[in-house]
N, C-alpha and C positions, 0 to 999 in steps of 0.2 A: 295101734299106731300112736295113741296118746302116751302109752308107757314107753315107747321107743323115744319119742320126743322128750319125755321127762328124763330118761336116762342120759340122753345127749346133753340136755340142759344142765343136769346135775354135774356131769364131767366138766362142762364149760364153767359152771359156777366155781368149782374147786380150783380150776386154773386161774380164774379172775381173782379170787380171794388170795391165792398164793402169790400172784403177781403184785397185787396192790399192797397187801399187808405183810407179805413174807413171813407168815406165822411160824414160830418155832415151838414145837411141843416139848415140854419138859415133864418127864414122867418121874416126879419126885417121891411119890408114895405108893404107886402101883405100877404094874407093867401093862402094856397094851395087849392084853390077851382076850380071847373070845369069851367074855363073861358079861352077863347082864348087869347093868349098872344104871344108877341115876346120877348124872353129872349136874351139880348145882353150882352156878357161877355168879360172879358179880356182873352188874349190868350198867354200862355207861353209853352204849351206842346201839343203833339199829343193826349194825353189822356184827353184833356179838354172837348170835347163835349160828349164822352162816360160817363164821370164823371157827368156832368150836367144832362144828359139824365137819368143815373142810379139813381141819388139821388132824382129825382122826384117821387112822389107817383105813383103807377101803373096806376091809373085812369087818370093821366095827361100824363104820359110817353107814353101810347099807342096812343096818338093823337098828339105827339110832334115830329117834324122832324128837325134834325140839317141841317144847310146849310154848305156845305163843298166843298172843291176843288176836281173836278173829276180826275185830274191828279194824286192825291195821292190815292184816294179811288178806282180807277179803274186800279191801277198798277198791281194787281194780281187777280186771280179768288177768293181767300179767302177774300181779302179786298173788292172786288166788292160785294161778297155775304153779308158781314156785312154792307157795306155802303148802298147798294140798298135794300136788302131784310130784314135785321134785323133792322137797324136804320132808314130805309126808308128816307135816306138823300136827300135833294134837292141838286143835284150835279151841281156845277158851273164850267164851262170851263173858266179858267183864261187867256187863249190866246185870247186877244181882236181881234188881226188881223186875226186869223184863225177860230174863232167860227162862226157858223151859226146864222143869225138873230133870229131864233127860240130859241137860247140858251141865249137870253138876261137875265142876272141874276135877275134884278128887276122883269121882267115879270114872271120868274119861281117862285120867292118868292110870288108875288101877287097871282098867280094861286094856289099855295099851301094854302095860307090864304083863298082864296075864296072857296077852297074845305073843309074848316073847320079846318085845321091844325094850331097848334101853332108852332113857329119856335125857334131854337137856332142859333144865329149867332155871329160872332166875327168881329165887325166893324173896328178893327185895321187892318185887312186884312192880317196880318202875325204874327208869334210868336214874342212876345216882349222879346228880349234878352238884353235890355238896363237897365240902372238904373232908368229910368223914370217909375213910376207906370203904366201909360197908354199912349200909342202912340196916335197921331192924328187919327181921324176916317176917313175911306173912306166914300164916299157919298151914298152908298147903303141904309143905315138906313134912311137917309133923304128921299130918293126917295120912299122907302117903306112906310114911315110915311105919305108922301104926297098922295100916292095912296090910303091908307087905314087909315085915321087919327083917326078913332074911336078905333083902336086896342090898347091895353095896351102895352107899351114898357117898359120892366122890366130890370133894370140894375142888373147884376149878377157878384159878385166878387168871383173868385176861388183863394183860398189861399193855398200855400204850394205844389201845384201839380207839379211845375217844379222840386221840389226836389224828387218827386216820380218817374218821368220819364223825366230826362233832355234830351235836344236835343242830338241826336246821340246814345242814350242808347236804348237797346232792352229789358233788364231785369229790371222791375220796383223795386224800393226800398220801402218796406212797410212803410208808414207813414200816419199820420192822416191829412186829409185836410178838409177845410170848404168851403161850397158853400153858399154865402149870397145873398138873394133875396131882392132887395130894393124896394122903392116905384115906382109905374109906372109913366111914362112920356107920354105926348101926344104932337104932333106938334101943336103949337098955330096958330090961323088964321093969315096968312100973315107973319109968322116967317121966317126970312132969313135963308138960308141953313147953313152958317157958324155959326150963332148964335145958331141954334138948335144943330148942331153937337158938338159945344163947351159945351153947356148945358148938353147934354147927356154924353159927356166925363167927365165932372166935377161930374156928378151924380155917375158915376162909380168910379172915383177917391175918392169921399167922402166915398164910401163903403170901399175902400182899407184903407183909413185913420182910419175909425172906427174900422177896424179889426187889426189895428197896422201894416199894410203892408208898 
């Protein structure tokens, strides 16, 4: 019964997101084909990953799991239901000192990939409230790419969503936003961590520039 409720809630969430943000997918560097991928996106709003998730075609969405902070998505029973059961998020404990070794974020992401899931993650690690288009990336994307170098790493630029649901706001403002999917990256043999992360960050920044952000 819970799965049925989750499926109904998922369809409802897609409808709400599309009504409020009218997201338009732009497949600039890849095609929406059934292929396992890691989508890494910029982060300016709490609505970011529901929007990316909702804009995916249904046959991709059903096998794509966002990577998100457990302290946010487990704060209430309703959030937990949407996070765990509807979005099937890979929930990450951001408390490094207090988390169990079994909660290692990279291990959880690798396990999800090995189960056949695609992922949505935000390598900046926090919402970008600065004037810079993209913040420096945390190391998780590199470690995931090192563990599974064959998987496509797809930059995704979300434009205008921070105007739809600014930080601290509860009621969204209906606006049109775009979600641009760029060309996939892969970790090169022997590539240094900092060089890879900078290359990935620049790929995301290039999408922002192309969209006039």
